[in-house]
C-alpha positions as CSV (number, residue, x, y, z in Angstrom):
1,M,-128.7,-199.9,23.3
2,S,-131.9,-201.7,22.6
3,R,-135.1,-200.0,21.6
4,V,-136.6,-200.7,25.0
5,D,-133.6,-199.1,26.8
6,V,-133.7,-196.0,24.6
7,A,-137.5,-195.6,25.3
8,A,-136.8,-195.8,29.0
9,L,-134.3,-193.0,29.0
10,S,-135.3,-189.7,30.7
11,N,-135.3,-186.5,28.8
12,P,-133.1,-185.4,27.1
13,S,-132.8,-189.0,25.8
14,M,-129.8,-188.1,23.6
15,A,-127.8,-187.3,26.7
16,G,-128.4,-190.9,27.9
17,I,-127.3,-192.2,24.5
18,M,-124.2,-190.1,24.5
19,A,-123.4,-191.2,28.1
20,Q,-123.6,-194.8,26.9
21,M,-121.3,-194.1,24.0
22,T,-118.8,-191.6,25.5
23,G,-119.3,-191.5,29.2
24,D,-120.4,-188.6,31.3
25,V,-118.6,-186.1,29.0
26,G,-121.1,-186.8,26.2
27,K,-124.0,-186.4,28.6
28,W,-122.7,-183.0,29.8
29,V,-122.1,-181.8,26.2
30,I,-125.6,-182.7,25.1
31,S,-127.2,-181.2,28.3
32,I,-125.2,-177.9,28.1
33,G,-126.0,-177.7,24.3
34,L,-129.7,-178.2,25.0
35,I,-129.7,-175.6,27.7
36,I,-128.0,-173.1,25.4
37,S,-130.4,-174.0,22.6
38,V,-133.5,-173.6,24.7
39,L,-132.4,-170.3,26.2
40,A,-131.5,-168.9,22.8
41,S,-134.8,-170.0,21.4
42,Y,-136.6,-168.5,24.4
43,L,-134.8,-165.2,23.9
44,S,-135.4,-165.1,20.1
45,W,-139.1,-165.8,20.6
46,I,-139.5,-163.0,23.2
47,L,-137.7,-160.6,20.8
48,Y,-139.8,-161.7,17.9
49,S,-143.0,-161.3,20.0
50,A,-141.9,-157.8,21.0
51,E,-142.1,-156.8,17.4
52,V,-145.9,-157.3,17.3
53,P,-146.9,-154.5,19.7
54,F,-144.1,-152.3,18.3
55,T,-145.4,-152.7,14.7
56,A,-149.0,-152.3,15.9
57,A,-148.0,-149.0,17.6
58,K,-146.3,-147.8,14.4
59,Y,-149.6,-148.2,12.6
60,N,-151.5,-146.5,15.5
61,A,-153.3,-149.7,16.5
62,F,-151.5,-149.8,19.9
63,P,-150.6,-146.8,22.1
64,R,-147.6,-144.8,20.9
65,I,-145.6,-145.8,24.0
66,F,-144.9,-149.1,22.3
67,T,-142.9,-147.3,19.6
68,K,-140.3,-146.0,22.1
69,Q,-136.8,-147.4,21.5
70,N,-133.6,-147.4,23.4
71,A,-130.2,-146.3,22.0
72,Q,-129.7,-149.7,20.4
73,G,-133.1,-149.6,18.6
74,T,-134.9,-152.1,20.9
75,P,-138.6,-151.3,21.5
76,T,-138.4,-151.2,25.3
77,A,-142.0,-150.9,26.3
78,S,-143.0,-153.6,23.8
79,L,-140.3,-155.8,25.1
80,L,-141.4,-155.2,28.7
81,L,-145.0,-156.0,27.8
82,T,-144.0,-159.2,26.0
83,S,-141.6,-160.3,28.8
84,L,-144.3,-159.7,31.5
85,T,-146.8,-161.7,29.4
86,V,-144.4,-164.6,29.0
87,Q,-143.7,-164.6,32.7
88,L,-147.5,-164.5,33.5
89,C,-148.0,-167.5,31.2
90,L,-145.1,-169.4,32.9
91,L,-146.5,-168.5,36.3
92,M,-150.0,-169.8,35.3
93,I,-148.4,-173.0,34.2
94,F,-146.4,-173.3,37.4
95,L,-149.5,-172.6,39.6
96,T,-151.7,-175.0,37.7
97,G,-149.0,-177.7,37.9
98,K,-149.9,-179.0,34.4
99,G,-146.6,-178.2,32.8
100,Y,-145.5,-177.7,29.2
101,N,-148.4,-179.6,27.6
102,T,-150.9,-177.1,29.1
103,L,-148.9,-174.2,27.6
104,V,-149.0,-175.9,24.2
105,I,-152.7,-176.5,24.4
106,I,-153.4,-172.9,25.4
107,S,-151.3,-171.5,22.6
108,T,-152.9,-173.8,20.1
109,S,-156.3,-172.7,21.3
110,M,-155.3,-169.1,21.0
111,I,-154.5,-169.4,17.3
112,L,-158.0,-170.8,16.5
113,I,-159.8,-167.5,17.0
114,P,-157.6,-165.6,14.5
115,Y,-157.7,-168.5,12.1
116,F,-161.5,-168.4,12.1
117,L,-161.5,-164.5,11.8
118,V,-159.1,-164.6,8.8
119,G,-161.5,-167.1,7.1
120,A,-164.5,-164.9,7.9
121,Y,-162.8,-161.8,6.6
122,L,-162.0,-163.6,3.4
123,V,-165.7,-164.4,3.1
124,K,-166.6,-160.8,3.7
125,V,-164.1,-159.5,1.2
126,S,-164.8,-162.1,-1.5
127,F,-168.5,-161.6,-1.4
128,A,-168.1,-157.8,-1.6
129,Q,-165.3,-157.6,-4.2
130,S,-164.8,-160.9,-6.0
131,E,-166.7,-162.6,-8.7
132,R,-164.7,-165.9,-8.4
133,W,-166.5,-168.6,-6.5
134,S,-163.2,-170.4,-5.8
135,I,-162.1,-167.6,-3.5
136,K,-165.6,-167.6,-1.8
137,A,-165.4,-171.4,-1.4
138,I,-161.9,-171.1,0.2
139,G,-163.2,-168.4,2.6
140,L,-166.3,-170.5,3.5
141,G,-164.2,-173.6,3.9
142,A,-161.7,-171.9,6.2
143,S,-164.5,-170.3,8.3
144,V,-166.4,-173.6,8.7
145,Y,-163.1,-175.4,9.5
146,G,-162.2,-172.6,12.0
147,I,-165.6,-173.0,13.8
148,W,-165.1,-176.8,13.9
149,L,-161.6,-176.4,15.4
150,I,-162.9,-174.0,18.0
151,Y,-165.6,-176.5,18.9
152,A,-163.2,-179.4,19.0
153,A,-160.7,-177.5,21.2
154,G,-163.3,-177.4,23.9
155,V,-164.7,-174.6,26.0
156,D,-162.1,-174.9,28.8
157,N,-159.2,-174.1,26.5
158,L,-161.1,-171.4,24.7
159,L,-161.9,-169.6,27.9
160,L,-158.3,-169.9,29.1
161,S,-157.1,-168.4,25.8
162,L,-159.7,-165.6,26.1
163,L,-158.2,-164.7,29.5
164,L,-154.9,-164.0,27.6
165,Y,-156.6,-162.1,24.8
166,I,-158.4,-159.6,27.2
167,P,-155.3,-157.4,28.0
168,G,-154.4,-157.1,24.3
169,L,-158.0,-156.4,23.4
170,A,-158.2,-153.7,26.2
171,I,-155.1,-152.0,24.9
172,F,-156.5,-152.1,21.3
173,L,-159.9,-150.7,22.3
174,L,-158.5,-148.0,24.4
175,Q,-156.3,-146.8,21.6
176,P,-158.0,-144.2,19.4
177,L,-157.9,-145.2,15.8
178,S,-156.3,-142.8,13.4
179,G,-156.8,-142.9,9.7
180,T,-154.0,-145.3,9.0
181,A,-155.1,-147.9,11.6
182,A,-158.7,-147.6,10.7
183,V,-158.0,-148.4,7.1
184,N,-155.8,-151.4,7.9
185,I,-158.2,-152.8,10.5
186,I,-161.5,-152.3,8.7
């Protein structure tokens, strides 16, 4: 196939190439393999994301209900929260009609706030505890870069990401801090 023909193929383009080389069998093999890969990836990311509320609850930063596990050791409340959040995000994407790129932009915008906060925390700790200017410079650089990224992302994406932060922030603020969580957070 020429480069122009390959560029004109619909996604997944590898299925079109395999169809050209082996017929419809190759197209079906690639398509089924892609579906299995995407579903496995989707499942693994949901399970991975379910660990976040579970771990936060173990350190008393989230309500204790998120530490509940079933007989197989799966954190059920945490998995339910994560699954509902993913479904809410997919519903938002479906209703806006923007598709996958919107989800990527929102998730990218969501990481910018923690990135800035990590840099700001390094500044706080380095000025309080460190004599080394290199650590202070790294913290200041990360903070300034974080602010620049937030500015560059735009207000629209930042506000959309804040809508997704609000439920987690509400859960965190409603959870009374114990000694362990207060030490880890502050």
